[in-house]
SESENU-745900 format. One record per residue (C-alpha): chain; x, y, z; residue in one letter. Coordinates in nm, 3 decimals, decimal comma. Example, Ala and Ser with C-alpha at 12.3 -4.5 7.8 and 13.67 -1.06 7.14 Angstrom:
# SESENU-745900
('A'; (1,230; -0,450; 0,780); 'A') ('A'; (1,367; -0,106; 0,714); 'S') 
//
This chain:
# SESENU-745900
('A'; (11,758; -0,579; 0,068); 'X') ('A'; (11,468; -0,848; 0,108); 'X') ('A'; (11,625; -1,174; 0,076); 'X') ('A'; (11,505; -1,468; 0,003); 'X') ('A'; (11,561; -1,869; -0,087); 'X') ('A'; (11,302; -1,877; -0,413); 'X') ('A'; (11,114; -1,577; -0,532); 'X') ('A'; (10,813; -1,610; -0,726); 'X') ('A'; (10,640; -1,329; -0,962); 'X') ('A'; (10,264; -1,383; -0,981); 'X') ('A'; (10,027; -1,421; -0,763); 'X') ('A'; (9,783; -1,651; -0,931); 'X') ('A'; (9,670; -2,001; -0,937); 'X') ('A'; (10,052; -2,093; -1,039); 'X') ('A'; (10,224; -1,873; -0,834); 'X') ('A'; (10,015; -2,023; -0,535); 'X') ('A'; (10,062; -2,381; -0,684); 'X') ('A'; (10,427; -2,347; -0,677); 'X') ('A'; (10,477; -2,173; -0,352); 'X') ('A'; (10,262; -2,469; -0,169); 'X') ('A'; (10,456; -2,720; -0,332); 'X') ('A'; (10,802; -2,636; -0,339); 'X') ('A'; (10,761; -2,528; 0,093); 'X') ('A'; (10,583; -2,892; 0,143); 'X') ('A'; (10,910; -3,041; -0,032); 'X') ('A'; (11,154; -2,824; 0,136); 'X') ('A'; (10,934; -2,643; 0,448); 'X') ('A'; (11,327; -2,500; 0,550); 'X') ('A'; (11,282; -2,256; 0,267); 'X') ('A'; (11,214; -1,869; 0,253); 'X') ('A'; (10,958; -1,849; -0,015); 'X') ('A'; (10,775; -1,507; -0,086); 'X') ('A'; (10,528; -1,433; -0,406); 'X') ('A'; (10,511; -1,094; -0,506); 'X') ('A'; (10,163; -0,983; -0,651); 'X') ('A'; (10,135; -0,626; -0,851); 'X') ('A'; (9,769; -0,599; -0,752); 'X') ('A'; (9,614; -0,519; -0,420); 'X') ('A'; (9,410; -0,912; -0,410); 'X') ('A'; (9,549; -1,294; -0,580); 'X') ('A'; (9,370; -1,541; -0,691); 'X') ('A'; (9,101; -1,255; -0,893); 'X') ('A'; (9,122; -1,543; -1,213); 'X') ('A'; (9,084; -1,873; -0,970); 'X') ('A'; (8,751; -1,634; -0,858); 'X') ('A'; (8,617; -1,575; -1,210); 'X') ('A'; (8,682; -1,899; -1,354); 'X') ('A'; (8,420; -2,144; -1,455); 'X') ('A'; (8,178; -1,870; -1,408); 'X') ('A'; (8,287; -1,853; -1,062); 'X') ('A'; (8,275; -2,223; -0,961); 'X') ('A'; (8,651; -2,281; -1,115); 'X') ('A'; (8,716; -2,510; -1,369); 'X') ('A'; (9,030; -2,668; -1,192); 'X') ('A'; (9,042; -2,950; -1,470); 'X') ('A'; (8,949; -3,138; -1,730); 'X') ('A'; (8,904; -3,557; -1,699); 'X') ('A'; (9,081; -3,641; -1,964); 'X') ('A'; (9,352; -3,964; -1,784); 'X') ('A'; (9,547; -4,044; -2,110); 'X') ('A'; (9,799; -3,781; -2,207); 'X') ('A'; (9,821; -3,812; -2,554); 'X') ('A'; (9,483; -3,671; -2,550); 'X') ('A'; (9,491; -3,458; -2,300); 'X') ('A'; (9,794; -3,213; -2,552); 'X') ('A'; (9,543; -3,274; -2,817); 'X') ('A'; (9,350; -2,966; -2,649); 'X') ('A'; (9,640; -2,762; -2,640); 'X') ('A'; (9,647; -2,577; -3,023); 'X') ('A'; (10,080; -2,461; -2,870); 'X') ('A'; (10,219; -2,649; -2,652); 'X') ('A'; (10,110; -3,024; -2,768); 'X') ('A'; (10,413; -3,166; -2,839); 'X') ('A'; (10,622; -2,968; -2,537); 'X') ('A'; (10,319; -3,089; -2,248); 'X') ('A'; (10,353; -3,424; -2,346); 'X') ('A'; (10,649; -3,518; -2,169); 'X') ('A'; (10,528; -3,287; -1,838); 'X') ('A'; (10,190; -3,493; -1,851); 'X') ('A'; (10,346; -3,813; -1,837); 'X') ('A'; (10,474; -3,656; -1,464); 'X') ('A'; (10,190; -3,505; -1,343); 'X') ('A'; (9,862; -3,472; -1,486); 'X') ('A'; (9,495; -3,457; -1,437); 'X') ('A'; (9,449; -3,744; -1,136); 'X') ('A'; (9,727; -3,610; -0,966); 'X') ('A'; (9,534; -3,246; -0,940); 'X') ('A'; (9,225; -3,420; -0,802); 'X') ('A'; (9,402; -3,600; -0,557); 'X') ('A'; (9,570; -3,303; -0,428); 'X') ('A'; (9,271; -3,056; -0,393); 'X') ('A'; (9,105; -3,376; -0,265); 'X') ('A'; (9,349; -3,473; 0,006); 'X') ('A'; (9,373; -3,115; 0,107); 'X') ('A'; (9,010; -3,104; 0,212); 'X') ('A'; (8,814; -2,995; -0,131); 'X') ('A'; (8,631; -3,284; -0,236); 'X') ('A'; (8,535; -3,214; -0,643); 'X') ('A'; (8,322; -3,404; -0,951); 'X') ('A'; (8,357; -3,438; -1,281); 'X') ('A'; (8,032; -3,316; -1,490); 'X') ('A'; (7,896; -3,464; -1,794); 'X') ('A'; (8,105; -3,302; -2,007); 'X') ('A'; (8,415; -3,363; -1,875); 'X') ('A'; (8,483; -3,054; -1,684); 'X') ('A'; (8,689; -3,056; -1,305); 'X') ('A'; (8,452; -2,877; -1,025); 'X') ('A'; (8,480; -2,855; -0,662); 'X') ('A'; (8,126; -3,024; -0,496); 'X') ('A'; (8,094; -2,678; -0,363); 'X') ('A'; (8,058; -2,469; -0,681); 'X') ('A'; (8,228; -2,191; -0,549); 'X') ('A'; (8,606; -2,109; -0,614); 'X') ('A'; (8,658; -1,916; -0,289); 'X') ('A'; (8,652; -2,337; -0,228); 'X') ('A'; (8,986; -2,318; -0,439); 'X') ('A'; (9,087; -2,001; -0,287); 'X') ('A'; (9,048; -2,094; 0,096); 'X') ('A'; (9,266; -2,408; 0,007); 'X') ('A'; (9,539; -2,215; -0,135); 'X') ('A'; (9,514; -1,950; 0,104); 'X') ('A'; (9,554; -2,187; 0,396); 'X') ('A'; (9,779; -2,377; 0,268); 'X') ('A'; (10,007; -2,075; 0,276); 'X') ('A'; (9,963; -2,015; 0,626); 'X') ('A'; (10,072; -2,359; 0,677); 'X') ('A'; (10,375; -2,284; 0,493); 'X') ('A'; (10,471; -1,960; 0,640); 'X') ('A'; (10,513; -1,865; 0,278); 'X') ('A'; (10,500; -1,439; 0,238); 'X') ('A'; (10,254; -1,308; -0,003); 'X') ('A'; (10,350; -0,957; -0,094); 'X') ('A'; (10,084; -0,719; -0,270); 'X') ('A'; (10,115; -0,394; -0,483); 'X') ('A'; (10,499; -0,488; -0,542); 'X') ('A'; (10,475; -0,464; -0,882); 'X') ('A'; (10,834; -0,574; -1,081); 'X') ('A'; (11,046; -0,283; -1,245); 'X') ('A'; (11,353; -0,521; -1,344); 'X') ('A'; (11,500; -0,792; -1,364); 'X') ('A'; (11,885; -0,871; -1,315); 'X') ('A'; (12,076; -1,176; -1,279); 'X') ('A'; (12,435; -1,081; -1,101); 'X') ('A'; (12,635; -1,339; -0,963); 'X') ('A'; (12,419; -1,658; -1,011); 'X') ('A'; (12,189; -1,412; -0,764); 'X') ('A'; (11,806; -1,258; -0,886); 'X') ('A'; (11,759; -0,918; -0,834); 'X') ('A'; (11,458; -0,757; -0,863); 'X') ('A'; (11,312; -0,414; -0,811); 'X') ('A'; (11,006; -0,347; -0,747); 'X') ('A'; (10,771; -0,008; -0,602); 'X') ('A'; (10,868; -0,151; -0,282); 'X') ('A'; (11,209; -0,241; -0,304); 'X') ('A'; (11,458; -0,478; -0,362); 'X') ('A'; (11,465; -0,832; -0,371); 'X') ('A'; (11,743; -1,096; -0,424); 'X') ('A'; (11,665; -1,514; -0,456); 'X') ('A'; (11,938; -1,756; -0,618); 'X') ('A'; (11,637; -1,943; -0,765); 'X') ('A'; (11,316; -1,770; -0,929); 'X') ('A'; (10,960; -1,851; -1,067); 'X') ('A'; (10,796; -1,613; -1,317); 'X') ('A'; (10,420; -1,691; -1,346); 'X') ('A'; (10,259; -1,416; -1,428); 'X') ('A'; (10,019; -1,498; -1,705); 'X') ('A'; (9,982; -1,281; -1,969); 'X') ('A'; (10,119; -0,977; -1,874); 'X') ('A'; (10,321; -0,738; -2,152); 'X') ('A'; (10,534; -0,542; -1,884); 'X') ('A'; (10,681; -0,869; -1,728); 'X') ('A'; (10,717; -1,021; -2,100); 'X') ('A'; (10,942; -0,673; -2,166); 'X') ('A'; (11,167; -0,765; -1,915); 'X') ('A'; (11,212; -1,088; -2,006); 'X') ('A'; (11,291; -0,971; -2,366); 'X') ('A'; (11,567; -0,768; -2,150); 'X') ('A'; (11,739; -1,044; -1,996); 'X') ('A'; (11,747; -1,232; -2,332); 'X') ('A'; (11,464; -1,423; -2,386); 'X') ('A'; (11,243; -1,437; -2,723); 'X') ('A'; (10,806; -1,357; -2,661); 'X') ('A'; (10,591; -1,454; -2,903); 'X') ('A'; (10,345; -1,162; -2,945); 'X') ('A'; (10,027; -1,225; -2,796); 'X') ('A'; (9,655; -1,240; -2,939); 'X') ('A'; (9,353; -1,353; -2,805); 'X') ('A'; (9,238; -1,677; -2,765); 'X') ('A'; (8,940; -1,795; -2,609); 'X') ('A'; (8,644; -1,541; -2,770); 'X') ('A'; (8,313; -1,530; -2,899); 'X') ('A'; (8,176; -1,421; -3,255); 'X') ('A'; (8,059; -1,135; -3,305); 'X') ('A'; (7,804; -1,141; -3,604); 'X') ('A'; (7,462; -0,952; -3,766); 'X') ('A'; (7,235; -1,127; -3,855); 'X') ('A'; (6,837; -1,157; -3,920); 'X') ('A'; (6,845; -1,564; -3,869); 'X') ('A'; (6,986; -1,475; -3,536); 'X') ('A'; (6,884; -1,161; -3,445); 'X') ('A'; (6,538; -1,299; -3,254); 'X') ('A'; (6,683; -1,664; -3,102); 'X') ('A'; (6,958; -1,525; -2,825); 'X') ('A'; (6,970; -1,862; -2,577); 'X') ('A'; (6,912; -2,101; -2,882); 'X') ('A'; (7,123; -2,339; -2,870); 'X') ('A'; (7,224; -2,612; -3,120); 'X') ('A'; (7,375; -2,899; -2,953); 'X') ('A'; (7,653; -3,064; -3,270); 'X') ('A'; (7,725; -2,867; -3,542); 'X') ('A'; (7,977; -2,838; -3,794); 'X') ('A'; (8,166; -2,476; -3,807); 'X') ('A'; (8,430; -2,359; -4,087); 'X') ('A'; (8,623; -2,047; -4,127); 'X') ('A'; (8,559; -1,981; -4,514); 'X') ('A'; (8,843; -2,018; -4,756); 'X') ('A'; (9,040; -2,180; -4,448); 'X') ('A'; (9,179; -2,512; -4,317); 'X') ('A'; (8,983; -2,410; -3,930); 'X') ('A'; (8,704; -2,598; -3,883); 'X') ('A'; (8,561; -2,736; -3,498); 'X') ('A'; (8,246; -2,933; -3,397); 'X') ('A'; (8,045; -2,920; -3,058); 'X') ('A'; (7,767; -2,737; -2,938); 'X') ('A'; (7,642; -2,363; -3,072); 'X') ('A'; (7,473; -2,096; -2,873); 'X') ('A'; (7,290; -1,793; -3,016); 'X') ('A'; (7,423; -1,466; -2,792); 'X') ('A'; (7,250; -1,114; -2,880); 'X') ('A'; (7,570; -1,051; -3,054); 'X') ('A'; (7,626; -1,360; -3,200); 'X') ('A'; (7,757; -1,669; -3,157); 'X') ('A'; (7,880; -1,867; -2,894); 'X') ('A'; (8,023; -2,191; -2,704); 'X') ('A'; (8,292; -2,520; -2,733); 'X') ('A'; (8,232; -2,497; -3,058); 'X') ('A'; (8,338; -2,116; -3,136); 'X') ('A'; (8,575; -2,140; -2,888); 'X') ('A'; (8,790; -2,430; -3,030); 'X') ('A'; (8,740; -2,205; -3,335); 'X') ('A'; (8,892; -1,938; -3,182); 'X') ('A'; (9,144; -2,054; -3,022); 'X') ('A'; (9,329; -2,320; -3,288); 'X') ('A'; (9,270; -2,023; -3,542); 'X') ('A'; (9,456; -1,724; -3,256); 'X') ('A'; (9,654; -1,607; -3,483); 'X') ('A'; (9,503; -1,645; -3,836); 'X') ('A'; (9,195; -1,503; -3,742); 'X') ('A'; (9,368; -1,193; -3,562); 'X') ('A'; (9,539; -1,121; -3,903); 'X') ('A'; (9,252; -1,110; -4,049); 'X') ('A'; (9,157; -0,890; -3,781); 'X') ('A'; (8,879; -1,044; -3,688); 'X') ('A'; (8,702; -0,942; -4,038); 'X') ('A'; (8,588; -1,342; -4,191); 'X') ('A'; (8,307; -1,570; -4,266); 'X') ('A'; (8,238; -1,881; -4,113); 'X') ('A'; (7,991; -2,224; -4,267); 'X') ('A'; (7,808; -2,345; -4,009); 'X') ('A'; (7,639; -2,734; -4,092); 'X') ('A'; (7,379; -2,720; -3,767); 'X') ('A'; (7,303; -3,138; -3,868); 'X') ('A'; (7,644; -3,243; -4,027); 'X') ('A'; (7,472; -3,405; -4,305); 'X') ('A'; (7,634; -3,372; -4,652); 'X') ('A'; (7,384; -3,137; -4,857); 'X') ('A'; (7,274; -3,398; -5,089); 'X') ('A'; (7,175; -3,648; -4,790); 'X') ('A'; (6,947; -3,355; -4,631); 'X') ('A'; (6,777; -3,297; -4,945); 'X') ('A'; (6,691; -3,653; -4,980); 'X') ('A'; (6,560; -3,648; -4,673); 'X') ('A'; (6,336; -3,325; -4,720); 'X') ('A'; (6,142; -3,474; -4,977); 'X') ('A'; (6,088; -3,807; -4,790); 'X') ('A'; (5,919; -3,554; -4,533); 'X') ('A'; (5,769; -3,407; -4,801); 'X') ('A'; (5,606; -3,729; -4,916); 'X') ('A'; (5,540; -3,827; -4,493); 'X') ('A'; (5,346; -3,518; -4,463); 'X') ('A'; (5,221; -3,329; -4,702); 'X') ('A'; (4,965; -3,143; -4,509); 'X') ('A'; (5,195; -2,993; -4,208); 'X') ('A'; (5,320; -2,636; -4,215); 'X') ('A'; (5,657; -2,599; -4,269); 'X') ('A'; (5,759; -2,364; -4,045); 'X') ('A'; (5,576; -2,542; -3,745); 'X') ('A'; (5,758; -2,862; -3,815); 'X') ('A'; (6,078; -2,842; -3,660); 'X') ('A'; (6,347; -3,171; -3,814); 'X') ('A'; (6,708; -3,303; -3,749); 'X') ('A'; (6,609; -3,230; -3,381); 'X') ('A'; (6,664; -2,875; -3,419); 'X') ('A'; (6,537; -2,670; -3,211); 'X') ('A'; (6,192; -2,469; -3,300); 'X') ('A'; (6,323; -2,095; -3,320); 'X') ('A'; (6,594; -2,221; -3,519); 'X') ('A'; (6,454; -2,384; -3,754); 'X') ('A'; (6,189; -2,137; -3,810); 'X') ('A'; (6,456; -1,880; -3,837); 'X') ('A'; (6,639; -2,089; -4,133); 'X') ('A'; (6,280; -2,175; -4,271); 'X') ('A'; (6,223; -1,844; -4,312); 'X') ('A'; (6,553; -1,776; -4,477); 'X') ('A'; (6,458; -2,016; -4,733); 'X') ('A'; (6,187; -1,711; -4,880); 'X') ('A'; (5,901; -1,997; -4,750); 'X') ('A'; (5,538; -1,865; -4,653); 'X') ('A'; (5,495; -1,869; -4,313); 'X') ('A'; (5,192; -2,078; -4,403); 'X') ('A'; (5,305; -2,281; -4,667); 'X') ('A'; (5,296; -2,693; -4,620); 'X') ('A'; (5,533; -2,937; -4,698); 'X') ('A'; (5,267; -3,057; -5,035); 'X') ('A'; (5,329; -2,751; -5,156); 'X') ('A'; (5,712; -2,637; -5,185); 'X') ('A'; (5,896; -2,664; -5,477); 'X') ('A'; (6,233; -2,896; -5,513); 'X') ('A'; (6,431; -2,563; -5,545); 'X') ('A'; (6,241; -2,422; -5,187); 'X') ('A'; (6,366; -2,724; -5,065); 'X') ('A'; (6,743; -2,669; -5,213); 'X') ('A'; (6,758; -2,354; -5,055); 'X') ('A'; (6,635; -2,536; -4,719); 'X') ('A'; (6,902; -2,801; -4,745); 'X') ('A'; (7,164; -2,521; -4,759); 'X') ('A'; (7,044; -2,283; -4,498); 'X') ('A'; (7,065; -2,659; -4,236); 'X') ('A'; (7,420; -2,772; -4,419); 'X') ('A'; (7,585; -2,470; -4,547); 'X') ('A'; (7,462; -2,183; -4,386); 'X') ('A'; (7,687; -1,859; -4,400); 'X') ('A'; (7,757; -1,621; -4,176); 'X') ('A'; (7,953; -1,316; -4,185); 'X') ('A'; (8,207; -1,208; -3,855); 'X') ('A'; (8,239; -0,866; -3,721); 'X') ('A'; (8,452; -0,884; -3,445); 'X') ('A'; (8,475; -1,065; -3,124); 'X') ('A'; (8,436; -1,052; -2,790); 'X') ('A'; (8,546; -1,177; -2,468); 'X') ('A'; (8,420; -1,508; -2,330); 'X') ('A'; (8,256; -1,437; -1,996); 'X') ('A'; (8,511; -1,281; -1,817); 'X') ('A'; (8,765; -1,481; -1,859); 'X') ('A'; (9,069; -1,388; -2,136); 'X') ('A'; (9,288; -1,611; -2,242); 'X') ('A'; (9,656; -1,544; -2,531); 'X') ('A'; (9,868; -1,718; -2,734); 'X') ('A'; (10,148; -1,579; -2,752); 'X') ('A'; (10,451; -1,537; -2,463); 'X') ('A'; (10,803; -1,689; -2,384); 'X') ('A'; (10,946; -1,858; -2,678); 'X') ('A'; (10,868; -2,235; -2,579); 'X') ('A'; (11,221; -2,334; -2,756); 'X') ('A'; (11,383; -2,165; -2,524); 'X') ('A'; (11,295; -2,362; -2,234); 'X') ('A'; (11,362; -2,688; -2,062); 'X') ('A'; (11,042; -2,841; -2,050); 'X') ('A'; (11,176; -3,131; -1,837); 'X') ('A'; (11,211; -2,907; -1,560); 'X') ('A'; (11,095; -2,548; -1,658); 'X') ('A'; (11,366; -2,384; -1,597); 'X') ('A'; (11,529; -2,164; -1,872); 'X') ('A'; (11,796; -2,265; -2,152); 'X') ('A'; (11,941; -1,933; -2,152); 'X') ('A'; (11,946; -1,805; -1,765); 'X') ('A'; (12,010; -2,039; -1,464); 'X') ('A'; (11,741; -2,132; -1,160); 'X') ('A'; (11,503; -1,909; -1,386); 'X') ('A'; (11,218; -2,113; -1,417); 'X') ('A'; (10,830; -2,039; -1,585); 'X') ('A'; (10,514; -2,163; -1,528); 'X') ('A'; (10,147; -2,110; -1,669); 'X') ('A'; (10,049; -1,884; -1,900); 'X') ('A'; (10,300; -1,636; -1,919); 'X') ('A'; (10,457; -1,923; -2,160); 'X') ('A'; (10,370; -1,934; -2,538); 'X') ('A'; (10,102; -2,222; -2,458); 'X') ('A'; (9,703; -2,203; -2,438); 'X') ('A'; (9,443; -2,409; -2,437); 'X') ('A'; (9,073; -2,457; -2,595); 'X') ('A'; (8,806; -2,458; -2,267); 'X') ('A'; (8,742; -2,709; -2,004); 'X') ('A'; (9,013; -2,681; -1,741); 'X') ('A'; (9,298; -2,715; -2,009); 'X') ('A'; (9,432; -2,404; -1,900); 'X') ('A'; (9,457; -2,463; -1,533); 'X') ('A'; (9,580; -2,819; -1,582); 'X') ('A'; (9,887; -2,640; -1,778); 'X') ('A'; (9,885; -2,394; -1,470); 'X') ('A'; (9,925; -2,786; -1,232); 'X') ('A'; (10,172; -2,900; -1,392); 'X') ('A'; (10,417; -2,685; -1,495); 'X') ('A'; (10,405; -2,493; -1,155); 'X') ('A'; (10,444; -2,846; -0,974); 'X') ('A'; (10,772; -2,978; -1,220); 'X') ('A'; (10,925; -2,592; -1,136); 'X') ('A'; (10,863; -2,684; -0,736); 'X') ('A'; (11,024; -2,971; -0,796); 'X') ('A'; (11,353; -2,752; -0,947); 'X') ('A'; (11,271; -2,478; -0,705); 'X') ('A'; (11,328; -2,731; -0,398); 'X') ('A'; (11,620; -2,851; -0,414); 'X') 
//
């Protein structure tokens, strides 16, 4: 039998952050992290394209919560307790300088996720926290106010238990066995697979600010749009996938989207095209990109409007301009499936939020059982927000674990 004051299941960002903050507040505790795999912090390693998007520079709690399709209401209180500024200070006081990029994402100055990993490993060593690899939890039991965990490397007991395993179906099943409800997981933060002649030859093209809506749905988003080899990506798509995670799963990822590339009304766009026709009668339409659109995207939309390559503005008919205005403001694309965003995998789903006390992140059903990170039914749009949920929940839970 292996006895510890605090056991943490999950060797990821939330687990490490909780362990370190628990030990910082109470150095006398015997703490262990149980990790099922042969390495730790693997998601930290690949996050942000290998740079680790630590958090997002939004410092108002009521604004920060708006980036969480699931968890917005529940995180408002916790974010008033611990949020972005606290996270940045935590890392910087431990020798990890951070920087804020133009889009608000926060990265280590080193541009390397290894900097964050090294910080955690150094803190673990300083506080003498045990990290036990290849310890897969097979059973969770609560006996006489003591938690007992069956693992592939023996039985562990503790009075206080934190689950920080992220999206782990096996752990969710064990939690269901002891009385918790789990919302079935579906993918969030994914790109759209689209086969369309307008996109086929222009991967890499970016439209800086578009409006996208799902046809026959209230789902919509705005922001940059990236054409990829398989379809569409970038923040506008990822945000749509996060907020539409449940609905799009119900549609089995077969649906249509409408893209307004210039964020203008059809009538406004048509009026502008008529003005351009008058102003530049001798110019070739295909080669005179408008509305600050990338040239290659403009050319594809012009060709989709059934215009000859050498057609000049003076020769274009009003019907052709109406077709072009439609392509610019209400282009419809058929989505046929999804792809994972880079190597990062985020799910909607997890422990039912009504069963958690968000002042402490403790289970309402079982005493001294705590949760942190994505094991809960909380997820966010891309940009460092999922990590901020991990830091906040882990820090608040640590305050209880340390008592």
